[in-house]
C-alpha positions as CSV (number, residue, x, y, z in Angstrom):
1,X,93.3,103.3,-22.9
2,X,91.8,106.8,-23.2
3,X,93.4,109.8,-21.7
4,X,91.3,111.5,-18.9
5,X,90.2,114.3,-21.3
6,X,89.9,112.2,-24.5
7,X,86.4,111.5,-25.8
8,X,85.3,107.8,-25.5
9,X,82.3,105.6,-26.2
10,X,79.5,105.9,-23.7
11,X,79.6,102.2,-22.8
12,X,83.3,102.4,-22.1
13,X,82.7,105.4,-19.8
14,X,80.0,103.4,-17.9
15,X,82.3,100.4,-17.6
16,X,85.2,102.6,-16.3
17,X,82.9,104.0,-13.7
18,X,82.1,100.5,-12.5
19,X,78.5,100.5,-13.5
20,X,78.6,97.4,-15.7
21,X,80.6,95.6,-18.3
22,X,80.5,97.2,-21.8
23,X,78.1,94.6,-23.0
24,X,75.7,95.0,-20.1
25,X,76.1,98.8,-20.4
26,X,75.0,98.6,-24.0
27,X,71.8,96.8,-23.0
28,X,71.1,99.4,-20.4
29,X,71.5,102.1,-23.0
30,X,69.1,100.3,-25.4
31,X,66.6,100.1,-22.5
32,X,66.6,103.9,-22.1
33,X,68.2,103.9,-18.7
34,X,71.1,106.3,-19.6
35,X,71.0,110.0,-20.4
36,X,73.7,112.4,-21.6
37,X,73.3,116.1,-20.9
38,X,69.7,115.5,-19.9
39,X,68.8,113.6,-23.1
40,X,67.9,109.9,-22.9
41,X,70.0,107.9,-25.4
42,X,69.1,104.5,-27.0
43,X,72.4,103.8,-28.9
44,X,75.9,103.1,-27.7
45,X,77.3,104.7,-30.8
46,X,78.1,108.0,-29.0
47,X,81.3,109.5,-27.8
48,X,81.3,111.5,-24.6
49,X,83.8,113.9,-23.1
50,X,84.8,114.6,-19.5
51,X,82.5,117.7,-19.5
52,X,79.4,115.7,-20.5
53,X,76.8,115.1,-17.7
54,X,75.9,111.4,-17.7
55,X,73.1,109.8,-15.6
56,X,72.0,106.2,-15.1
57,X,68.4,105.7,-13.9
58,X,68.4,109.4,-13.1
59,X,71.4,109.3,-10.9
60,X,74.7,111.1,-11.8
61,X,77.5,108.9,-12.9
62,X,80.4,108.5,-10.5
63,X,83.9,109.5,-11.6
64,X,85.9,106.7,-13.5
65,X,87.8,104.4,-11.1
66,X,91.6,104.4,-11.2
67,X,93.1,101.7,-13.4
68,X,93.9,98.7,-11.1
69,X,95.4,95.3,-11.6
70,X,95.4,92.1,-9.5
71,X,97.3,88.9,-9.5
72,X,95.1,85.8,-8.9
73,X,96.0,82.2,-8.5
74,X,93.3,80.4,-10.4
75,X,92.7,77.0,-9.0
76,X,91.8,73.9,-11.1
77,X,88.1,73.5,-11.7
78,X,87.0,77.1,-12.3
79,X,85.9,78.5,-15.7
80,X,87.4,81.9,-16.8
81,X,84.1,83.5,-17.9
82,X,81.3,85.6,-16.5
83,X,78.9,82.7,-16.6
84,X,78.9,79.1,-17.8
85,X,76.2,77.5,-19.8
86,X,77.0,74.1,-18.2
87,X,76.6,75.5,-14.7
88,X,80.2,75.1,-13.7
89,X,81.8,77.4,-11.1
90,X,83.4,80.5,-12.5
91,X,86.4,82.5,-11.4
92,X,84.2,85.5,-10.7
93,X,82.0,83.7,-8.4
94,X,85.0,82.9,-6.1
95,X,86.6,86.3,-5.7
96,X,86.6,88.3,-2.5
97,X,83.4,90.4,-2.1
98,X,85.4,93.7,-1.7
99,X,86.8,93.6,-5.2
100,X,85.2,96.0,-7.7
101,X,83.9,94.7,-11.0
102,X,86.9,93.1,-12.8
103,X,87.6,91.3,-16.1
104,X,90.4,88.7,-16.8
105,X,93.4,89.3,-18.9
106,X,93.3,86.3,-21.2
107,X,92.1,82.9,-19.9
108,X,93.1,79.7,-18.3
109,X,91.1,76.6,-19.2
110,X,89.2,74.5,-16.7
111,X,92.0,72.1,-15.9
112,X,94.8,74.7,-15.8
113,X,95.9,76.7,-12.8
114,X,98.2,79.5,-11.8
115,X,98.6,83.2,-12.5
116,X,95.5,85.0,-13.9
117,X,95.6,88.8,-14.1
118,X,92.5,90.7,-13.3
119,X,91.7,94.4,-14.0
120,X,88.9,96.9,-13.7
121,X,89.8,98.5,-17.0
122,X,88.8,97.0,-20.4
123,X,91.4,99.0,-22.3
124,X,94.2,97.6,-20.1
125,X,92.8,94.1,-20.6
126,X,93.0,94.4,-24.4
127,X,96.4,96.0,-24.3
128,X,97.9,93.2,-22.2
129,X,96.3,90.5,-24.4
130,X,97.9,91.7,-27.6
131,X,100.8,89.6,-28.9
132,X,102.4,92.8,-30.0
133,X,103.3,93.5,-26.3
134,X,106.0,90.8,-26.8
135,X,105.4,89.6,-23.3
136,X,106.2,85.9,-22.6
137,X,103.7,83.8,-20.7
138,X,105.6,81.1,-18.8
139,X,104.3,77.8,-17.6
140,X,105.4,74.8,-15.5
141,X,104.1,71.8,-17.3
142,X,103.9,68.1,-16.2
143,X,103.4,65.6,-19.0
144,X,103.4,61.9,-19.4
145,X,106.4,60.8,-21.4
146,X,110.2,60.8,-21.4
147,X,111.2,63.3,-24.1
148,X,114.8,64.1,-25.2
149,X,115.8,67.6,-26.2
150,X,115.5,66.5,-29.9
151,X,111.8,65.4,-29.2
152,X,111.0,69.0,-28.3
153,X,112.8,70.7,-31.2
154,X,109.6,70.9,-33.4
155,X,108.0,73.0,-30.7
156,X,110.9,75.5,-30.8
157,X,110.5,75.8,-34.6
158,X,106.7,76.2,-34.4
159,X,104.0,73.6,-35.2
160,X,100.7,73.6,-36.9
161,X,97.7,71.8,-35.3
162,X,94.4,71.3,-37.1
163,X,95.4,74.0,-39.6
164,X,96.3,76.5,-36.8
165,X,99.9,77.7,-36.7
166,X,101.6,78.1,-33.3
167,X,104.5,80.4,-32.9
168,X,107.9,78.9,-31.8
169,X,107.9,78.1,-28.1
170,X,110.8,78.3,-25.6
171,X,110.9,74.8,-24.1
172,X,113.3,73.4,-21.4
173,X,113.3,70.0,-19.7
174,X,113.5,70.5,-15.9
175,X,113.4,66.9,-14.7
176,X,112.1,63.5,-15.2
177,X,109.9,62.2,-12.4
178,X,108.9,58.6,-13.0
179,X,106.8,58.4,-16.1
180,X,106.3,62.1,-16.1
181,X,108.5,65.0,-17.3
182,X,108.4,68.6,-15.9
183,X,109.0,71.3,-18.5
184,X,109.2,75.1,-18.5
185,X,107.5,76.5,-21.5
186,X,107.3,80.2,-22.7
187,X,104.8,81.4,-25.3
188,X,103.8,84.8,-26.6
189,X,100.2,84.3,-27.9
190,X,98.2,81.9,-25.7
191,X,95.8,80.4,-28.2
192,X,93.1,78.0,-27.1
193,X,94.7,75.1,-25.3
194,X,97.9,75.9,-27.2
195,X,100.4,74.1,-25.0
196,X,98.3,70.9,-24.5
197,X,97.7,70.7,-28.3
198,X,101.3,71.4,-29.2
199,X,102.7,68.8,-26.9
200,X,100.4,66.2,-28.2
201,X,102.1,66.5,-31.6
202,X,105.4,65.3,-30.0
203,X,103.7,62.5,-28.1
204,X,103.4,64.1,-24.7
205,X,100.1,64.2,-22.7
206,X,99.8,67.2,-20.3
207,X,98.5,66.3,-16.9
208,X,99.3,69.5,-15.0
209,X,99.7,73.0,-16.3
210,X,100.6,76.0,-14.1
211,X,101.1,79.5,-15.4
212,X,103.9,81.1,-13.4
213,X,104.3,84.5,-15.1
214,X,102.6,86.9,-17.5
215,X,105.3,89.3,-18.8
216,X,106.8,90.9,-15.7
217,X,104.1,89.8,-13.4
218,X,104.9,86.7,-11.3
219,X,102.8,84.0,-9.6
220,X,105.3,84.3,-6.7
221,X,104.1,83.0,-3.4
222,X,100.4,83.2,-4.1
223,X,98.4,80.1,-3.0
224,X,95.5,78.7,-5.0
225,X,92.5,81.0,-4.7
226,X,94.6,84.0,-3.3
227,X,94.3,87.4,-5.0
228,X,96.6,90.4,-4.4
229,X,96.6,93.8,-6.0
230,X,99.6,95.1,-8.0
231,X,100.8,98.4,-6.5
232,X,100.1,101.5,-8.5
233,X,103.8,102.2,-8.5
234,X,104.4,99.0,-10.4
235,X,101.7,99.9,-12.9
236,X,103.5,103.2,-13.5
237,X,106.9,101.6,-13.9
238,X,105.9,98.6,-16.0
239,X,102.9,100.0,-18.0
240,X,103.3,103.8,-17.8
241,X,99.7,104.1,-16.4
242,X,99.6,107.6,-14.9
243,X,96.0,107.2,-13.9
244,X,97.0,104.7,-11.3
245,X,98.5,107.6,-9.2
246,X,95.0,108.5,-8.1
247,X,94.8,105.2,-6.2
248,X,97.9,106.0,-4.1
249,X,101.0,103.8,-3.7
250,X,99.5,101.4,-1.2
251,X,97.6,98.5,-2.7
252,X,94.4,97.5,-1.1
253,X,92.5,94.2,-1.3
254,X,89.5,95.9,-2.8
255,X,87.3,99.0,-2.6
256,X,84.3,97.7,-0.7
257,X,82.6,98.3,-4.0
258,X,80.6,96.8,-6.7
259,X,81.4,93.1,-6.9
260,X,82.1,91.1,-10.1
261,X,80.3,90.9,-13.2
262,X,77.0,92.8,-12.8
263,X,75.0,89.8,-14.0
264,X,76.1,87.9,-10.8
265,X,75.3,90.6,-8.3
266,X,72.3,88.6,-6.9
267,X,74.2,85.3,-6.6
268,X,76.0,84.1,-3.5
269,X,79.7,84.1,-3.5
270,X,82.2,82.4,-1.3
271,X,85.2,84.7,-0.8
272,X,88.4,82.8,-1.0
273,X,92.0,83.2,-0.1
274,X,94.9,81.1,1.1
275,X,94.5,77.4,1.1
276,X,97.0,74.5,1.1
277,X,98.6,74.2,-2.3
278,X,97.8,70.9,-4.1
279,X,100.5,68.3,-4.4
280,X,101.0,66.7,-7.8
281,X,98.1,64.4,-8.6
282,X,95.9,65.9,-5.8
283,X,92.8,68.1,-6.4
284,X,93.1,71.5,-4.7
285,X,91.0,72.1,-1.7
286,X,88.3,74.7,-2.2
287,X,89.4,78.0,-0.7
288,X,87.3,79.7,2.0
289,X,88.9,83.0,2.9
290,X,90.2,86.1,1.3
291,X,93.9,86.4,1.1
292,X,96.0,88.8,3.1
293,X,97.5,91.4,0.9
294,X,101.3,91.5,0.3
295,X,103.6,93.3,-2.0
296,X,105.8,90.4,-2.8
297,X,105.8,89.1,-6.4
298,X,104.0,92.1,-7.9
299,X,106.3,92.3,-10.9
300,X,109.9,92.0,-12.0
301,X,111.8,92.2,-15.3
302,X,111.7,89.0,-17.3
303,X,114.8,86.8,-16.6
304,X,115.4,88.4,-13.2
305,X,115.6,86.2,-10.1
306,X,112.3,85.8,-8.2
307,X,111.9,87.8,-5.0
308,X,111.9,85.4,-2.2
309,X,111.5,81.6,-2.4
310,X,108.2,80.8,-4.0
311,X,106.1,78.0,-2.5
312,X,104.4,77.2,-5.8
313,X,104.7,75.8,-8.3
314,X,107.1,72.8,-7.7
315,X,110.6,73.3,-8.9
316,X,112.9,70.6,-10.3
């Protein structure tokens, strides 16, 4: 992420000001809608400084928004992308209307659920996605089969699937429940369908997958569809983000601002929030309300006890 006075690409500056995503900002620049110091530009290959005067459609650019981060319980059945070519519902179509434009940190596939981090800052997104952060992403996984500890040993050493090497996983058996087993799995990369593909190599078919943490950030007591902002104080402590101080120490559900991805501004959205959590084998009900903000579950050091008794996901 750029320091406040460090030059940065014009598209990044537009994105940080909440105008559009970088990709959309680049198309706006190519269309001649952006000017810098009174000169219309047509290429995003331009660095700008804090002192530069930027305008979009003739209107001065607002100051960049403070870096913000949200925890979101992604329900099953939503696609983690701005838009879907198959017409399926996306995460961004089901966020509260008072959130600013946000991007997801990583992805969860259509049939996975649980913690998805959202941020209004592309630099923070890329930083948190890098394996070099060393952060463990933990999952509760239900799979058909009755493995022994020896069955799972190849996963702990690292497996290769279709020529793609997966790093060693931390795998623990929680309990056997009829024909299914509950596992806790920790990974550091999060490649496409990594856990499902890896478990297939040891004869296990995943039928439920819930992400419960991403580094120090916990799913906690969030219900499917609920979204809560991480307090700026936590961002400073966990990530060293000084820019978050501008937002104050009290987290708000949103800013009454600009909605999610710009391409969707004209589409209708159903704000969502707390809904009954699905029981194993049940499809989650579609949320209909925005969640009430809370400070519980923002973040904690890996390995520490959870704050409070989480309702989800199921524990052995």
